[in-house]
C-alpha positions as CSV (number, residue, x, y, z in Angstrom):
1,M,79.7,271.7,85.4
2,N,80.9,269.4,82.6
3,P,78.6,266.5,81.9
4,S,81.8,264.2,81.5
5,Y,82.4,264.8,85.0
6,F,79.3,262.9,86.4
7,Q,79.9,260.3,83.7
8,A,83.3,259.8,85.4
9,L,81.7,259.7,88.7
10,L,79.3,256.9,87.8
11,S,82.2,254.8,86.5
12,V,83.5,254.4,90.2
13,P,83.2,250.9,91.5
14,V,80.6,250.0,94.2
15,L,83.2,249.5,96.6
16,L,84.4,253.2,96.3
17,V,81.0,254.5,96.4
18,T,80.5,252.6,99.8
19,V,83.5,254.3,101.1
20,S,82.2,257.6,100.1
21,I,78.7,256.9,102.0
22,L,80.7,255.9,105.2
23,W,82.8,259.2,104.8
24,Y,79.7,261.3,104.2
25,I,77.8,259.9,107.3
26,I,80.9,260.4,109.6
27,T,81.3,264.0,108.3
28,I,77.6,264.6,109.0
29,R,77.8,263.3,112.5
30,R,81.0,265.4,113.4
31,T,79.3,268.4,111.9
32,K,76.1,268.2,113.9
33,A,78.2,268.1,117.2
34,H,79.2,271.6,116.5
35,E,76.1,273.2,115.2
36,P,74.8,275.8,114.4
37,L,76.0,276.0,110.8
38,P,75.2,278.7,108.2
39,P,71.7,277.9,106.3
40,G,72.0,276.5,102.8
41,P,70.4,274.4,100.0
42,W,69.7,270.6,100.4
43,G,71.8,268.4,98.1
44,L,71.5,264.6,97.4
45,P,73.2,261.7,99.3
46,I,76.8,261.3,98.5
47,V,77.1,264.0,95.7
48,G,75.6,266.8,97.7
49,Y,74.6,270.1,95.7
50,L,77.1,269.0,92.8
51,P,74.3,267.8,90.2
52,F,72.6,271.3,90.7
53,L,75.6,273.5,89.8
54,G,75.3,275.2,86.3
55,N,77.8,276.5,83.9
56,N,77.8,280.0,85.5
57,L,79.0,279.2,89.2
58,L,79.5,282.9,90.0
59,Q,76.0,284.0,89.3
60,Q,74.6,280.8,90.9
61,F,76.4,281.5,94.2
62,T,75.1,285.1,94.1
63,D,71.6,283.9,93.5
64,L,71.7,281.4,96.5
65,A,73.1,284.3,98.6
66,T,70.0,286.3,97.7
67,Q,67.9,283.1,99.2
68,Y,70.1,282.2,102.1
69,G,72.0,285.4,103.1
70,P,75.6,286.5,102.8
71,I,77.0,283.4,104.3
72,F,75.6,279.9,103.4
73,K,76.8,276.3,103.2
74,L,76.5,273.6,100.7
75,R,78.0,270.2,100.3
76,L,80.1,269.5,97.1
77,G,80.6,265.8,97.2
78,S,82.0,265.0,100.6
79,R,83.3,268.5,101.2
80,L,81.4,270.9,103.3
81,C,81.8,274.6,101.5
82,I,81.0,278.0,102.9
83,V,80.1,280.7,100.6
84,I,80.7,284.4,101.7
85,G,79.1,287.3,99.7
86,S,79.2,290.4,101.9
87,Q,82.2,292.9,102.5
88,S,81.7,292.8,106.4
89,L,82.1,289.1,106.4
90,T,85.1,289.2,104.2
91,K,86.8,291.6,106.4
92,E,86.2,289.3,109.3
93,I,88.0,286.5,107.5
94,L,90.7,288.5,105.6
95,R,91.5,290.9,108.3
96,D,90.0,290.1,111.8
97,Q,91.0,286.4,111.4
98,D,93.6,286.7,108.7
99,L,96.0,284.3,110.4
100,I,93.4,281.7,111.2
101,F,92.4,281.5,107.7
102,A,95.6,282.1,106.1
103,N,95.8,278.7,104.2
104,R,94.3,278.1,100.7
105,D,92.2,275.2,99.8
106,A,94.5,273.7,97.0
107,P,93.3,271.4,94.3
108,I,94.5,267.9,94.6
109,A,97.0,268.2,91.6
110,V,98.6,271.3,93.0
111,K,101.3,269.2,94.7
112,S,102.5,268.3,91.4
113,A,102.3,271.8,89.7
114,T,104.2,273.5,92.5
115,F,107.0,271.1,93.1
116,D,105.4,269.8,96.5
117,E,103.8,273.0,97.6
118,N,107.2,275.0,97.7
119,D,105.7,277.9,96.1
120,I,104.0,281.1,97.0
121,V,100.5,280.9,95.6
122,W,99.3,277.4,97.2
123,S,102.1,276.7,99.9
124,P,100.7,276.5,103.4
125,H,101.3,279.4,105.6
126,N,104.5,278.6,107.1
127,S,108.3,279.3,107.3
128,N,108.7,278.1,103.7
129,W,106.0,280.5,102.3
130,R,107.4,283.4,104.3
131,L,110.8,282.8,102.9
132,M,109.7,282.4,99.4
133,R,107.6,285.6,99.5
134,K,110.4,287.6,101.1
135,V,112.9,286.4,98.4
136,L,110.4,287.2,95.5
137,V,109.3,290.7,96.9
138,R,112.8,291.8,98.0
139,E,114.7,290.5,95.0
140,M,112.3,290.8,91.8
141,L,109.4,293.0,92.9
142,S,110.8,295.9,94.9
143,N,110.7,299.3,93.4
144,K,114.4,299.2,92.9
145,S,114.1,295.9,90.9
146,L,111.1,297.0,89.0
147,Q,112.9,300.1,87.8
148,A,115.9,298.1,87.0
149,S,114.2,295.9,84.6
150,Y,112.1,298.6,82.9
151,N,114.2,298.4,79.7
152,L,113.2,294.5,79.4
153,R,109.6,295.6,79.5
154,K,110.0,298.4,77.2
155,D,112.0,296.3,74.7
156,E,109.4,293.5,74.7
157,I,106.3,295.9,74.4
158,R,108.1,297.6,71.5
159,R,108.6,294.4,69.9
160,T,104.9,293.5,70.2
161,I,103.9,296.8,68.7
162,S,106.1,296.2,65.7
163,D,104.7,292.7,65.4
164,V,101.1,294.1,65.4
165,Y,102.1,296.9,62.8
166,A,103.3,294.0,60.5
167,K,99.8,292.5,60.7
168,I,97.8,295.7,60.0
169,G,94.3,294.7,58.7
170,E,94.6,291.1,60.1
171,S,92.6,289.8,62.8
172,I,94.8,289.2,66.0
173,E,94.0,287.4,69.1
174,I,94.5,289.7,72.0
175,G,94.8,287.2,74.7
176,G,97.4,285.3,72.9
177,L,99.4,288.5,72.1
178,S,99.4,289.6,75.6
179,Y,100.4,286.3,76.9
180,I,103.4,286.1,74.5
181,T,104.5,289.7,75.7
182,D,104.0,288.9,79.3
183,F,105.8,285.5,79.1
184,N,108.7,287.1,77.2
185,V,109.1,289.7,80.0
186,M,108.9,287.2,82.7
187,T,111.5,284.8,81.1
188,N,113.8,287.6,80.4
189,V,113.6,289.1,83.9
190,L,114.1,285.5,85.3
191,W,117.1,284.3,83.3
192,G,117.7,286.7,80.4
193,G,119.7,285.2,77.6
194,T,121.0,282.1,79.6
195,I,120.2,279.8,76.7
196,K,120.7,281.4,73.3
197,G,120.1,280.6,69.9
198,E,117.8,277.8,68.5
199,E,118.0,275.8,71.7
200,G,116.9,278.8,73.6
201,D,114.0,279.4,71.1
202,R,113.0,275.7,71.3
203,V,113.0,275.7,75.3
204,L,111.0,278.8,75.4
205,D,108.3,277.7,72.9
206,E,107.9,274.5,74.9
207,L,107.6,276.2,78.1
208,R,105.2,278.7,76.7
209,I,102.7,275.9,75.7
210,L,103.2,273.8,79.0
211,V,102.4,276.4,81.4
212,P,98.8,277.4,80.4
213,K,98.1,273.7,80.1
214,V,99.1,273.0,83.6
215,V,97.2,276.2,84.8
216,G,94.2,275.1,83.0
217,L,94.4,271.7,84.6
218,L,94.3,273.0,88.0
219,G,91.1,274.9,87.3
220,K,89.3,271.8,85.8
221,D,86.3,270.0,87.8
222,N,88.1,267.1,89.5
223,I,86.1,264.3,91.5
224,S,89.4,264.0,93.5
225,D,88.8,267.5,94.9
226,F,85.3,266.8,96.0
227,F,85.8,263.2,97.2
228,P,89.4,263.3,98.6
229,V,89.2,259.5,99.6
230,L,89.2,258.8,95.8
231,A,92.2,260.9,95.2
232,G,94.5,258.0,95.0
233,F,92.7,256.6,92.0
234,D,92.8,259.8,89.9
235,I,89.7,258.8,88.1
236,Q,89.7,261.7,85.5
237,G,93.6,261.5,85.2
238,V,94.0,265.1,85.9
239,K,97.0,264.5,88.2
240,K,98.6,262.2,85.9
241,E,98.3,264.8,83.2
242,V,99.7,267.5,85.3
243,D,102.6,265.2,86.4
244,N,103.5,264.4,82.8
245,H,103.5,268.2,81.9
246,M,105.5,269.0,85.1
247,Q,108.2,266.5,84.2
248,S,108.8,268.2,81.1
249,V,108.8,271.6,82.9
250,D,111.4,270.1,85.4
251,K,113.7,269.2,82.8
252,I,113.5,272.6,81.2
253,F,114.2,274.3,84.6
254,D,117.1,271.7,85.2
255,K,118.7,272.8,81.8
256,V,118.3,276.5,82.7
257,I,119.6,276.3,86.0
258,A,122.6,274.2,85.1
259,Q,123.5,276.7,82.3
260,S,123.0,279.7,84.7
261,K,125.5,278.1,87.2
262,E,127.8,277.5,84.3
263,K,127.8,281.1,83.4
264,L,128.3,282.1,87.0
265,S,131.3,279.9,87.3
266,E,132.9,281.1,84.2
267,D,132.4,284.9,84.9
268,Q,131.4,286.1,88.2
269,D,130.8,289.4,86.6
270,D,128.4,288.1,84.0
271,I,125.6,290.3,84.6
272,D,123.0,292.0,82.5
273,I,123.1,295.1,80.6
274,D,121.7,297.2,83.5
275,G,124.4,296.1,85.8
276,R,122.4,293.4,87.8
277,K,122.2,289.9,87.7
278,D,118.9,288.3,86.6
279,F,116.6,286.9,89.0
280,L,117.9,283.1,88.7
281,Q,121.4,284.2,89.3
282,I,120.3,285.9,92.6
283,L,118.3,282.8,93.4
284,L,121.4,280.6,92.8
285,D,123.5,283.1,95.0
286,L,121.0,282.5,97.8
287,K,121.2,278.7,97.4
288,G,123.3,277.5,100.4
289,N,123.5,281.0,102.0
290,E,124.8,280.9,105.4
291,D,121.9,283.0,106.8
292,P,119.2,280.1,107.3
293,D,116.5,283.1,107.2
294,M,117.6,283.7,103.3
295,S,118.9,280.1,102.2
296,I,116.7,278.4,99.6
297,N,117.1,274.9,97.9
298,Q,116.7,273.9,94.1
299,T,113.3,272.8,94.5
300,Q,112.3,276.1,96.0
301,I,113.9,277.9,93.2
302,K,112.0,275.9,90.5
303,A,108.8,276.6,92.5
304,L,109.4,280.3,92.2
305,L,110.3,280.1,88.7
306,M,107.0,278.3,87.9
307,D,105.0,280.7,90.0
308,T,106.5,283.8,88.2
309,I,106.0,282.3,84.7
310,A,102.4,281.2,85.6
311,A,101.5,284.9,86.4
312,A,101.8,285.8,82.7
313,T,98.4,284.0,82.3
314,D,96.9,286.4,84.9
315,T,98.1,289.4,83.2
316,S,97.0,288.4,79.8
317,A,93.5,287.6,81.2
318,T,93.2,291.2,82.4
319,V,94.5,292.8,79.3
320,E,92.0,290.9,77.2
321,W,89.1,291.7,79.4
322,T,90.2,295.5,79.4
323,M,90.3,295.6,75.6
324,A,87.2,293.7,75.3
325,E,85.3,296.4,77.6
326,L,86.8,299.2,75.6
327,M,85.6,297.6,72.2
328,N,82.2,297.1,73.6
329,N,82.3,300.9,74.9
330,P,83.7,302.9,72.1
331,K,83.1,306.2,73.6
332,V,85.3,305.1,76.7
333,M,88.0,304.0,74.2
334,T,88.0,307.3,72.5
335,K,88.4,309.1,75.8
336,V,91.4,306.9,76.6
337,Q,92.8,307.5,73.3
338,D,92.3,311.3,73.6
339,E,94.2,311.2,77.1
340,L,97.0,309.2,75.5
341,A,97.4,311.8,72.6
342,N,97.3,314.5,75.2
343,V,99.9,313.0,77.7
344,V,102.0,311.3,75.5
345,G,101.7,313.0,72.0
346,I,100.8,311.8,68.7
347,Q,104.4,311.8,67.7
348,N,105.7,309.9,70.7
349,V,105.6,306.4,71.9
350,V,104.3,305.4,75.1
351,E,106.7,305.2,78.0
352,E,106.2,303.6,81.5
353,F,106.8,307.1,83.1
354,H,103.5,308.3,81.4
355,M,101.4,305.9,83.3
356,P,100.8,307.9,86.7
357,K,99.7,310.9,84.4
358,L,97.0,308.6,82.6
359,K,94.3,309.0,85.3
360,Y,91.3,307.9,82.9
361,L,93.3,305.0,81.8
362,G,93.9,303.8,85.5
363,A,90.2,304.0,86.0
364,V,89.4,301.9,83.0
365,L,91.7,299.3,84.5
366,K,90.2,299.5,88.0
367,E,86.6,299.3,86.5
368,S,87.8,296.2,84.4
369,L,89.1,294.5,87.5
370,R,86.0,295.3,89.2
371,L,83.9,293.3,86.7
372,H,86.4,290.8,85.8
373,P,88.8,290.1,88.8
374,V,91.4,287.5,88.0
375,A,90.4,285.4,91.0
376,P,86.7,286.0,91.1
377,L,86.5,283.3,94.0
378,L,88.9,283.8,96.9
379,I,89.6,280.3,98.3
380,R,90.6,279.7,101.8
381,K,90.6,276.7,104.1
382,S,89.4,276.7,107.8
383,P,92.1,275.5,110.3
384,D,92.2,272.0,111.8
385,H,90.0,273.1,114.7
386,F,86.5,274.5,114.7
387,S,86.3,278.4,113.9
388,T,83.7,281.0,113.9
389,I,82.4,283.4,111.0
390,G,79.6,285.7,111.4
391,G,78.5,283.8,114.4
392,Y,78.2,280.5,112.9
393,T,80.4,277.6,113.6
394,I,82.6,276.5,110.8
395,P,84.0,272.9,110.9
396,R,87.6,272.2,110.6
397,N,89.1,271.7,107.0
398,T,85.9,273.4,105.4
399,K,86.3,274.9,101.9
400,I,85.6,278.6,102.0
401,F,84.6,280.6,98.8
402,I,84.7,284.4,98.9
403,N,82.5,285.5,96.2
404,L,84.5,288.5,95.1
405,W,82.8,288.8,91.9
406,A,79.4,289.3,93.6
407,I,80.8,291.8,96.1
408,Q,82.2,293.9,93.5
409,R,78.8,293.9,91.6
410,D,76.8,294.4,94.7
411,P,73.9,297.0,94.0
412,S,73.7,298.1,97.6
413,I,77.4,299.4,97.1
414,W,77.8,300.2,93.3
415,D,75.5,302.3,91.1
416,D,74.6,300.3,88.1
417,P,76.8,297.7,89.1
418,S,76.8,295.8,85.5
419,D,77.6,298.7,83.6
420,F,81.3,299.7,82.5
421,K,81.7,303.1,84.1
422,P,85.3,304.1,84.7
423,E,84.4,307.5,86.0
424,R,83.3,305.8,89.4
425,F,87.0,305.5,90.1
426,L,87.8,309.2,89.4
427,I,86.1,310.0,92.5
428,D,87.7,309.1,96.0
429,T,90.4,307.3,94.2
430,E,92.6,307.0,97.3
431,K,90.1,304.7,99.0
432,L,89.6,302.6,95.9
433,D,92.9,301.1,95.4
434,Y,94.7,297.9,94.9
435,I,96.1,297.1,98.4
436,G,93.1,295.5,99.9
437,N,92.1,297.7,102.8
438,N,88.6,298.4,101.2
439,F,86.6,295.1,101.4
440,H,84.1,295.9,98.6
441,Y,86.9,296.5,96.0
442,M,90.0,294.1,96.4
443,P,90.9,292.6,92.8
444,F,94.2,291.5,94.1
445,G,92.8,290.0,97.4
446,S,93.7,291.3,100.8
447,G,95.8,290.3,103.9
448,R,98.8,288.3,104.0
449,R,97.9,286.1,101.1
450,M,97.0,289.0,98.7
451,C,98.9,289.0,95.3
452,A,102.5,289.3,95.6
453,G,103.0,290.4,92.1
454,L,100.5,293.4,92.3
455,A,103.1,296.1,91.5
456,L,104.5,294.2,88.4
457,G,101.1,293.1,87.1
458,E,99.6,296.6,87.3
459,R,102.7,298.2,85.5
460,M,102.6,295.4,82.7
461,V,98.9,295.8,82.0
462,L,98.8,299.7,81.9
463,Y,101.9,299.7,79.7
464,L,100.7,297.2,77.3
465,V,97.1,298.4,76.9
466,A,98.3,302.0,76.6
467,S,100.7,301.1,73.9
468,L,98.1,299.2,72.0
469,L,95.6,301.9,72.1
470,H,98.1,304.7,71.5
471,S,99.6,303.0,68.4
472,F,96.4,301.7,66.9
473,D,92.7,301.9,66.3
474,W,90.8,298.4,66.8
475,K,87.8,297.0,65.4
476,L,85.9,293.8,65.4
477,A,85.9,291.8,62.0
478,G,82.7,292.4,60.1
479,D,79.4,292.4,61.8
480,E,80.7,290.3,64.6
481,K,79.1,290.7,68.1
482,L,81.5,290.7,71.1
483,D,80.8,287.8,73.4
484,M,81.4,288.9,77.1
485,T,80.7,285.5,78.7
486,E,83.1,284.5,81.3
487,R,84.8,281.2,81.7
488,L,85.7,280.3,85.3
489,G,89.1,278.4,85.9
490,I,92.0,279.3,88.1
491,V,91.8,282.5,86.3
492,L,88.7,284.3,85.0
493,R,88.8,284.3,81.2
494,K,86.4,285.3,78.4
495,S,84.7,282.2,77.1
496,T,85.6,283.0,73.5
497,P,88.9,284.8,72.8
498,L,88.9,288.4,71.8
499,F,89.9,288.9,68.1
500,A,90.4,292.4,66.8
501,I,91.8,294.1,63.8
502,P,94.4,297.1,64.1
503,S,94.9,300.1,62.0
504,P,97.7,302.6,62.6
505,R,97.1,305.8,64.5
506,L,100.4,307.4,64.5
507,S,101.6,309.2,61.3
508,N,105.3,308.5,61.6
509,S,106.0,305.0,60.6
510,N,109.2,305.1,62.4
511,L,107.4,305.1,65.8
512,Y,106.5,301.4,65.0
């Protein structure tokens, strides 16, 4: 936990501390009336266990589970939290009681970042969420839609490879490179060339900077999340900062939507090169749809745009972790490059249709996501009534952490769990997939709230990593050692960015 967090906490006026004490006492009384609760460590009055949290929350939760068992409680501020660390209890939550625990416990600032929770990621499980997910999956993430947008992905990845080739011998930030690639793909799929020229470049540059800032703020330690009674005071200014960024995002979306409407009104046949309208044009067609089950409003459209663009931060984190693990395990990287040479051919460029044949690369990605899942803590919220997990009573509105990071490193399940061994995914591959039916491996979650963008995310990561490894050899600068420390936020990222130096592998320069 950041020390500034506690400095801000100490600045709260005495009156607010008094209110917090009353809140704490009331919560304790309500909880005692419905025992038994899971075991767990004692904390301090008012602040609970917050002062004892270190910088490595994932490992700390794992260590506490060793002491208290696969389900334990702790108070973080005035919030009661339950931490789950076993596949059997995870199955109980995400499959057996999936509907009961279908809501996520959203940070206070989420309402601002999601256009009042009109999105897919944080929206309560209700009719709005079902509509948004249906629209996104049917119109953008179906197999037909993904195949139709292949040329957009191909062109952008080819552009990235050309950019890297122009920087041969220079140190390149892999996460930043991946984010720009993913961002450009997403915005092209969303609205193509709706805003062109210098104005279009300016809009994209601004949006490219704003979105990671918003995502980063949502993962920041915030007093308001642990003391909801203080949320209105926004002591650390997190909500205000998100509001300011989102005002700029909102203006950009208004501009893009207005110009997309203008294009549609000028030429109803104005469609992209593949004979399909872009995603925004499809959404605008659905606006005011006579079918109430498929009619959406402008706020919902903006929320979907934000969700889709923010997904680029998830994908870039996975690319960075995968490349870092490969550079940390050069023998594995050599195996991947040998497979690429055999499947693709050293005189050819990588195409997306090669991906199903790249079995070892697929295993590398699965192993990377085992060690570094995008969301290592799956967060749920108990319903407005008391519920039960593992025989323990869970009070209403309790924050639930599912420690996926620990489950996917459990030594009772995985041999040498801390080692990077892609070969483990070459055996029994059908059971160890991404669809969330195996509760000791589910890097994209499970149940009705699992990641909606799984199909696109997998394609993008495999295609980009394959292209980078087939086109270039990579090395660290000088005697630099690779730092594999993790930084937890909304997305699990490397604590220090990965920089690597490329050198060409392909003899024909025309392939770049």
